C-alpha positions in Angstrom: 140.9 138.1 154.0 140.2 134.4 154.1 137.8 133.3 156.8 139.5 131.2 159.5 139.0 127.6 158.7 140.9 124.4 159.3 138.8 121.5 158.3 138.9 120.6 154.6 135.9 119.0 152.9 136.5 117.5 149.5 135.1 115.1 147.0 131.6 115.1 148.3 129.6 112.3 146.6 127.1 112.0 145.1 127.1 115.1 143.0 126.8 115.9 139.3 129.1 118.4 137.6 130.3 119.8 140.8 126.7 120.4 142.0 125.4 122.1 138.9 122.7 119.5 138.5 120.6 117.6 141.0 120.8 113.9 141.6 117.6 111.8 141.5 115.9 109.5 143.9 112.3 108.2 144.6 110.4 108.5 147.8 111.9 106.4 150.7 115.2 105.7 148.9 118.5 106.1 150.7 121.2 108.6 149.8 124.7 107.4 150.7 126.9 110.4 151.1 130.7 110.2 151.1 133.4 112.9 151.5 137.0 113.4 152.3 137.2 115.3 155.6 140.7 116.2 156.9 142.5 118.7 159.1 146.1 119.8 159.6 147.9 118.2 162.5 146.5 115.4 164.6 143.3 116.9 166.1 140.2 114.8 166.4 137.6 115.9 163.8 134.0 115.1 163.2 131.6 115.5 160.3 127.9 115.4 159.6 125.5 115.4 156.7 122.9 118.1 156.9 119.8 117.8 154.8 116.3 119.3 154.6 113.3 119.2 152.3 112.6 122.4 150.3 109.6 123.1 152.5 111.3 122.5 155.8 112.6 125.3 158.0 115.3 123.4 159.9 118.1 121.2 158.8 118.2 117.6 159.9 121.6 116.1 160.8 123.1 112.6 160.6 126.7 112.1 161.9 129.2 110.6 159.5 131.6 107.8 160.4 135.2 107.6 159.5 135.8 104.7 157.0 139.6 105.2 156.8 142.1 107.3 154.8 140.2 110.5 155.8 137.1 109.2 154.1 133.7 109.7 155.8 130.3 108.3 155.1 126.7 108.7 156.2 123.2 108.0 154.8 119.8 109.6 155.0 116.3 108.7 153.6 114.3 111.1 151.5 110.6 110.7 152.6 108.8 113.3 150.4 108.6 114.3 146.8 110.4 117.5 145.7 113.8 118.9 146.2 116.1 118.2 149.2 119.2 120.2 150.0 122.2 118.4 151.5 125.7 119.3 152.5 128.7 118.0 154.5 129.8 119.9 157.6 133.1 119.2 159.4 134.8 120.6 162.5 137.6 120.0 165.0 136.0 118.4 168.0 138.0 120.0 170.8 136.2 118.1 173.6 136.9 114.7 172.0 140.4 115.9 171.1 140.9 116.6 174.8 139.5 113.3 175.9 141.6 111.4 173.4 144.7 113.3 174.6 144.1 112.7 178.3 143.5 109.0 177.7 146.9 108.6 176.1 148.6 110.5 178.9 146.9 108.4 181.6 147.9 105.2 179.7 151.4 106.6 179.8 151.3 107.0 183.6 151.3 110.8 183.5 149.7 113.0 186.2 146.9 114.9 184.6 145.7 117.5 187.2 146.1 120.4 184.7 144.4 118.4 181.9 141.4 117.7 184.2 141.0 121.5 184.8 141.1 122.0 181.1 138.5 119.4 180.6 136.1 121.3 182.9 136.1 124.0 180.3 134.6 121.6 177.8 132.1 120.3 180.3 130.5 123.6 181.2 128.8 124.2 177.8 127.1 120.8 178.2 125.1 122.0 181.1 123.0 124.1 178.7 122.4 121.2 176.2 121.9 117.9 178.1 118.8 116.4 179.7 118.2 116.5 183.4 119.6 113.1 184.2 122.6 113.8 182.1 123.1 117.1 183.7 123.7 115.4 187.1 126.5 113.4 185.5 128.1 116.5 184.0 128.0 118.2 187.4 129.6 115.2 189.0 132.4 115.3 186.5 132.9 119.0 187.0 133.2 118.6 190.8 135.7 115.7 190.5 137.8 117.4 187.9 138.2 120.5 190.2 138.8 118.5 193.4 142.3 116.9 193.6 141.2 114.7 196.5 138.9 112.9 194.0 141.7 112.4 191.4 141.2 108.7 190.9 137.5 109.1 190.3 138.1 112.1 188.0 140.5 110.1 185.9 138.0 107.3 185.6 135.2 109.7 184.6 137.5 111.6 182.1 137.9 108.5 179.9 134.5 107.0 180.5 132.1 106.0 177.6 129.2 108.1 179.1 131.3 111.3 178.9 132.4 110.4 175.4 128.8 109.9 174.4 127.8 113.3 175.8 130.7 115.0 174.0 129.8 113.2 170.7 126.1 114.0 170.8 126.5 117.6 171.9 129.4 119.0 169.9 130.7 122.5 170.1 131.3 123.1 166.4 134.0 125.8 166.5 135.3 126.9 163.1 133.0 124.5 161.4 133.3 124.3 157.6 130.7 123.3 155.1 130.7 122.0 151.6 128.7 123.5 148.8 125.0 122.8 149.2 123.9 120.1 146.8 120.4 119.0 145.6 118.4 115.8 145.1 115.1 115.7 143.3 112.8 113.1 144.8 110.1 111.7 142.5 107.3 109.2 142.9 108.0 105.5 142.5 106.8 105.4 138.9 109.8 107.5 137.9 112.0 104.4 138.8 109.6 101.5 138.1 107.2 101.4 135.2 106.0 99.0 132.5 105.0 100.6 129.3 102.8 99.4 126.4 102.6 101.4 123.2 100.0 101.2 120.5 98.4 103.5 117.9 94.8 104.4 118.9 93.8 104.7 115.3 94.6 100.9 114.8 92.3 99.9 117.7 89.1 99.3 115.6 87.5 95.9 115.5 86.6 96.5 111.8 89.4 96.3 109.2 89.8 99.5 107.2 88.1 101.6 109.8 89.9 104.3 111.8 90.0 103.5 115.5 88.6 105.7 118.3 89.2 106.3 122.0 86.1 104.1 122.6 87.8 101.3 120.7 90.8 101.8 123.0 88.6 101.4 126.1 87.9 97.9 124.8 91.6 97.1 124.9 92.3 98.4 128.4 91.5 95.1 130.1 94.0 93.3 127.8 96.8 95.8 128.7 96.0 95.5 132.4 95.9 91.7 132.3 99.4 91.6 130.7 100.7 93.6 133.6 101.4 97.0 132.0 100.9 100.1 134.2 101.6 102.7 131.5 99.7 103.0 128.2 101.6 105.2 125.7 99.9 106.7 122.7 101.7 108.3 119.8 100.3 111.8 119.1 96.5 112.0 119.2 96.3 115.5 117.7 95.0 116.6 114.2 97.4 115.5 111.4 98.5 117.9 108.7 97.1 117.5 105.3 99.8 119.6 103.5 102.7 117.3 102.4 101.0 114.4 104.3 103.0 111.2 104.0 101.5 108.2 102.2 101.8 104.6 103.1 105.3 103.2 103.7 106.7 106.8 104.0 106.0 107.8 100.4 105.9 111.5 99.7 102.6 111.3 98.0 99.4 110.7 100.0 96.3 109.3 98.4 92.7 109.8 99.6 92.2 108.0 102.8 95.9 107.9 103.8 96.1 108.6 107.5 99.6 110.3 107.5 102.2 110.4 110.2 100.8 111.1 113.7 103.9 113.2 114.3 102.9 115.7 111.6 100.9 117.7 114.0 98.4 120.4 113.2 95.7 121.1 110.6 92.5 123.0 110.1 91.1 121.0 113.0 93.7 122.4 115.5 97.1 121.9 117.0 98.8 120.5 120.1 95.9 121.2 122.4 93.3 119.5 120.2 92.2 115.9 119.4 92.2 114.2 116.0 88.5 114.3 115.1 88.5 110.6 113.9 89.7 109.5 117.4 86.8 111.2 119.2 86.3 114.2 121.4 88.2 115.6 124.3 85.5 114.2 126.5 86.1 110.7 125.0 89.8 111.1 125.8 89.2 112.1 129.4 86.9 109.1 129.9 89.5 106.8 128.5 92.1 108.2 130.9 89.7 107.8 133.8 88.9 104.2 132.9 92.5 103.4 132.5 93.3 104.7 136.0 90.6 102.5 137.4 92.6 99.5 136.1 95.9 100.8 137.5 97.1 102.2 134.1 98.3 105.7 133.5 98.0 107.0 129.9 101.1 108.6 128.6 100.9 111.2 125.9 103.5 112.0 123.2 104.9 115.6 123.5 106.2 116.3 120.0 107.3 120.0 119.5 107.0 120.3 115.7 104.3 121.4 113.3 102.8 120.3 110.0 102.8 123.0 107.3 99.1 123.7 108.0 99.4 123.9 111.8 97.6 127.0 113.2 101.0 128.3 114.5 102.2 128.9 111.0 99.5 131.6 110.6 99.3 132.8 114.2 103.1 132.9 114.9 105.1 132.6 111.7 108.1 133.9 113.5 108.4 130.5 115.3 109.6 129.0 112.0 112.6 129.9 109.8 111.6 131.2 106.4 113.9 131.1 103.4 114.4 134.1 101.1 112.0 132.6 98.6 109.2 132.3 101.2 109.4 128.6 101.8 110.3 126.8 105.0 113.0 124.0 105.3 111.3 120.8 106.3 112.8 118.6 109.0 115.6 116.3 108.2 117.7 113.8 110.0 119.8 112.5 107.2 119.2 110.1 105.6 115.6 110.5 106.9 113.4 113.3 105.5 110.3 114.6 107.1 108.6 116.7 104.4 105.4 116.8 106.4 107.0 118.5 109.4 108.3 122.0 110.0 110.9 122.3 112.7 110.5 125.1 115.2 112.9 128.0 115.0 114.0 128.2 118.6 116.3 131.2 118.1 113.4 133.4 117.1 113.0 136.8 118.8 109.7 135.8 120.2 111.1 132.8 121.9 109.5 133.7 125.3 106.0 133.4 123.9 107.0 130.1 122.2 108.3 128.7 125.5 105.2 129.8 127.3 103.0 128.2 124.7 104.9 124.9 125.0 104.4 125.0 128.8 100.7 125.7 128.3 100.4 122.6 126.2 101.7 120.5 129.0 99.6 122.1 131.6 96.5 121.7 129.4 97.0 117.9 129.2 97.9 117.7 132.9 94.5 119.3 133.6 93.0 116.5 131.4 94.5 113.9 133.7 97.8 113.2 132.1 100.9 112.8 134.3 103.3 111.0 132.0 104.8 112.4 128.8 107.0 110.7 126.3 109.0 113.5 124.6 109.7 113.1 120.9 113.3 114.0 119.8 114.2 116.2 122.8 117.8 116.4 121.6 116.7 118.7 118.7 115.4 121.4 121.1 117.4 123.6 123.5 118.6 121.9 126.7 117.9 125.0 128.8 114.3 125.0 127.5 113.8 121.5 128.9 115.2 122.4 132.3 112.9 125.4 132.5 109.7 123.8 131.2 110.0 120.6 133.3 110.7 122.4 136.5 107.8 124.8 135.8 105.5 121.8 135.4 106.8 120.1 138.5 106.4 123.1 140.7 102.6 122.6 140.7 102.4 119.0 139.5 105.3 117.0 141.0 103.7 113.7 139.9 104.5 114.4 136.2 107.1 112.2 134.6 109.0 112.9 131.4 110.6 110.2 129.2 113.3 111.4 126.8 113.1 109.7 123.4 116.6 110.5 122.3 118.4 107.7 120.5 121.4 109.8 119.9 125.0 110.5 121.1 125.8 109.4 124.7 126.7 112.8 126.1 123.6 114.3 124.5 121.4 111.7 126.2 123.3 112.2 129.5 122.8 116.0 129.3 119.1 115.6 128.8 118.9 113.4 131.9 120.9 116.0 133.9 118.4 118.7 132.8 115.7 116.8 134.5 114.2 114.0 132.5 112.7 111.4 134.7 113.6 108.5 132.3 115.6 108.0 129.2 115.4 105.7 126.2 118.7 103.7 125.9 120.9 101.7 123.6 119.5 98.4 125.0 117.5 98.1 121.7 120.8 97.3 120.0 122.8 95.6 122.7 122.5 91.9 122.0 125.5 89.7 123.1 126.8 89.1 126.6 129.7 91.4 126.4 127.7 94.3 125.0 124.9 93.9 127.6 127.3 93.5 130.6 129.4 96.5 129.6 126.4 98.7 129.0 124.8 97.8 132.3 128.0 98.5 134.2 128.2 101.9 132.5 124.6 102.7 133.6 124.8 101.4 137.1 128.4 101.9 138.2 129.3 105.3 136.8 127.8 108.6 137.9 124.9 108.0 135.5 123.3 105.9 138.2 122.7 109.2 140.1 120.7 111.0 137.4 119.8 108.7 134.4 117.0 106.3 134.9 117.0 104.0 131.8 113.9 102.6 130.1 114.6 99.5 128.0 112.6 99.0 124.8 113.2 95.9 122.7 111.4 97.6 119.8 109.7 100.9 118.9 107.7 102.1 115.9 110.9 103.7 114.7 113.2 100.7 115.3 112.8 97.2 114.1 116.3 95.9 115.2 118.1 93.5 113.0 118.2 90.8 115.7 114.3 90.7 115.7 114.0 90.6 111.9 113.1 87.0 111.1 113.6 86.0 114.8 111.9 83.1 116.4 109.7 83.0 119.5 112.6 82.2 121.7 114.4 85.4 120.7 111.4 87.5 121.5 111.1 85.9 124.9 114.8 86.4 125.5 114.7 90.1 124.7 111.7 90.8 126.9 113.2 88.8 129.8 116.5 90.8 129.5 114.7 94.2 129.4 112.4 93.3 132.3 115.1 92.0 134.6 118.0 94.3 133.8 116.0 97.6 134.0 113.2 98.6 136.3 111.5 100.6 133.5 110.7 98.9 130.2 108.4 99.2 127.3 107.3 97.5 124.1 105.5 98.6 120.9 102.6 96.2 120.5 100.9 94.2 119.3 103.8 94.2 116.9 106.2 92.8 119.5 104.1 90.0 121.0 102.7 88.9 117.6 106.3 88.8 116.2 105.5 91.2 113.3 108.9 91.9 112.0 109.0 92.4 108.2 111.5 95.1 107.5 112.6 97.4 104.7 115.6 95.5 103.3 118.9 96.6 104.8 117.2 99.0 107.4 116.0 98.7 110.9 112.6 100.0 109.9 109.3 98.2 109.7 108.0 97.6 106.2 104.6 99.3 105.6 105.1 101.0 109.0 102.2 101.8 111.2 103.6 105.3 111.5 102.1 106.0 108.1 98.9 104.0 108.0 96.0 102.5 110.0 96.6 98.8 110.8 94.1 96.1 111.7 95.0 93.5 114.4 93.4 90.6 116.1 94.0 92.2 119.5 93.0 89.2 121.5 95.5 86.6 120.2 97.1 84.7 123.0 100.4 82.9 122.6 103.4 81.9 124.6 104.8 85.4 124.4 101.7 87.1 125.8 101.6 84.4 128.5 105.2 84.9 129.6 105.0 88.7 129.3 102.1 88.6 131.7 104.0 86.3 134.0 107.2 88.4 134.0 105.3 91.6 134.6 103.5 90.0 137.6 106.9 88.9 139.0 108.2 92.5 138.5 105.3 93.9 140.6 105.8 91.3 143.3 109.6 91.6 143.7 111.2 94.9 144.8 114.6 93.7 143.5 113.2 94.2 140.0 111.8 97.6 140.8 115.2 99.3 140.6 118.0 99.1 138.1 121.2 100.0 140.0 121.5 97.1 142.5 123.0 94.5 140.1 126.0 92.2 140.2 127.0 90.0 137.3 127.8 86.4 138.2 130.6 84.4 136.5 129.4 81.6 134.2 131.8 79.8 131.8 129.5 80.2 128.8 129.2 83.3 126.6 125.7 82.2 125.7 124.5 82.4 129.3 124.1 85.6 131.3 123.7 85.5 135.0 123.2 88.4 137.5 122.1 88.9 141.1 119.6 91.7 142.0 118.4 92.9 145.4 116.2 95.5 147.0 117.3 98.4 149.2 117.0 96.4 152.4 118.1 93.1 151.0 114.8 91.5 152.0 114.2 90.4 148.3 117.1 88.8 146.4 116.9 87.3 142.9 119.2 85.4 140.6 118.4 85.7 136.9 119.9 83.5 134.3 119.1 84.0 130.6 120.2 82.1 127.6 121.2 84.3 124.6 120.9 81.3 122.2 117.5 81.2 120.4 118.2 77.9 118.7 120.1 75.5 121.0 120.1 74.4 124.7 122.9 75.9 126.7 124.6 74.6 129.9 126.9 76.2 132.4 128.0 76.5 136.0 127.0 79.7 137.7 129.1 81.1 140.5 126.9 82.5 143.4 127.9 85.9 144.9 128.6 84.3 148.3 129.8 87.5 150.0 126.9 89.6 148.9 124.5 86.9 149.9 126.1 86.6 153.3 126.5 82.8 153.0 129.4 80.4 153.2 130.4 77.3 151.3 128.2 74.4 152.3 125.4 76.5 153.6 122.1 75.5 152.0 120.1 78.0 150.0 116.8 77.4 148.2 116.2 78.9 144.8 112.6 79.1 143.7 111.9 79.6 140.0 109.2 82.3 139.9 108.2 81.3 136.4 107.7 77.6 136.7 107.3 77.3 140.5 110.1 74.7 140.8 112.5 74.9 143.8 116.1 73.6 144.1 118.4 73.3 147.1 121.9 74.4 146.5 124.9 73.8 148.8 127.8 75.1 146.7 129.2 78.3 145.4 129.1 76.7 141.8 125.8 75.4 140.5 124.9 73.7 137.2 122.1 75.2 135.0 120.7 74.3 131.6 118.3 76.4 129.6 116.4 75.6 126.4 115.0 77.9 123.7 111.5 76.9 124.8 112.0 78.8 128.1 115.3 80.6 127.8 115.4 82.1 131.3 115.3 81.5 135.0 114.1 84.1 137.5 115.2 82.5 140.8 114.1 83.9 144.2 116.8 83.2 146.8 115.6 81.9 150.1 118.3 81.5 152.8 
């Protein structure tokens, strides 16, 4: 038989897929909980949000307030990493219902002797809950309610605010009902705010034609730190297969000295737990990781679950690959792309448990070497349930570990990977270029339920993607793209030094780099300084100094009558840091427009003066109107204004 319940709890938010997946936050962020809470009839009801950390024994409680139309809301702060449970509880508050009823009767001039005696029944349980000074007040109320000679005073006490407060703070939750228990995973700040720089270690040598080493990479750490990057991401640093090795420019024939693709992992020198011998030793790698940390940089490794034909797994665990009847293995394909140097793992093999364990052991091995950030290659080509399992297994013992999903694929696939637990996700920003596309995409990311589980990471370029709008682009376009990424999203990354040196020669008709570094060692003048490096450094410094740019979801687009100008307002959690960003999308000509300030969100009125300080140039302006004129030139195509009221 159905348990006796009256209060209905519905539409609890936030939740993902009815609570099948956890939402995500970082330490000290607020969770705003909403729910529909209702009851039959006209009784007074109350509701709370109950929450607790996974290691806590007791639930904490915060009362919800009624916002109208049977909708209730409350907030709580998550203070520790790990999982929190939360749920909504609702009940009929008979004591407050009594007080509300007697107040209406008194206002109607009715005599309420009987009602006062009824009220005494609700007072008695308070004697066991309240503090000493409050207990005296309760006893006074009880005495008056039962003594007709003190009727006038009893009536005054019955409707008093102190009594209402005691009933409110010490409820008798009869027939309380609860929602499903939901979860939030709380990560460290880097899961929300990070600035990535990618380069190939093998291209770090000072000498042209020489393979770079980890010691060469140490020489570049100061440059990376000075530019304001806090995450240094390396493509795979493991031994590269020699069988079917790719030649320069992705040819299928490699000549002597060709380095091959770093993603063709495994050779006679080892597999996923080993270091490419030309890069150095494991000790060299650990030293690099340590020196990077001393400069405030975390090294991110590539986690690519595939194997070259000569990977040790092919001999030790041939069942992890799918063999054809003729004894060959189908190489990896993503039409029209072909990867003859890579064998895809056969995830449906009967020995899958050993495979999953080995994949977990790889991660734990590198965590033990000091790595807490992994960029995962092509996660959408591996089982979703594997990712959920392996990431949670790692985070049980190592909660600081962060996973970035490199999945430029279908929207629902990217969303599912984020739901399974990925800390960050690559996005379509790389291809979004005009005002409508960018605005629409940001609204999707920040105003749908994706804001609860998908933390975007905006990359203007990657070794795989040389977008058409950067091919042949001028300096202004590169500045524009970095400014957009760095102000729209709190996590960003670039592939360098290709980006800042504007290296953009492409394979005709494709978004791929000509003579791609994926297939050969390159030589760069790493210490070139130009306007792009200067402004990247400046923007990154601004990002680290302004909390409004350290989150993605708090954004409001501002009206400006010019499709070549994009304006948006960003703020931090407590609205102590507020910014107005204006970016020109025209790389060739000056653009003018009048920007409408978000007066309501800013809490200002027409005529009230605000000061806007350009954090790039240091210039300040006093504005007195809702509408304000701006002009941007290709030489500096953006404003990052700090709002001072």
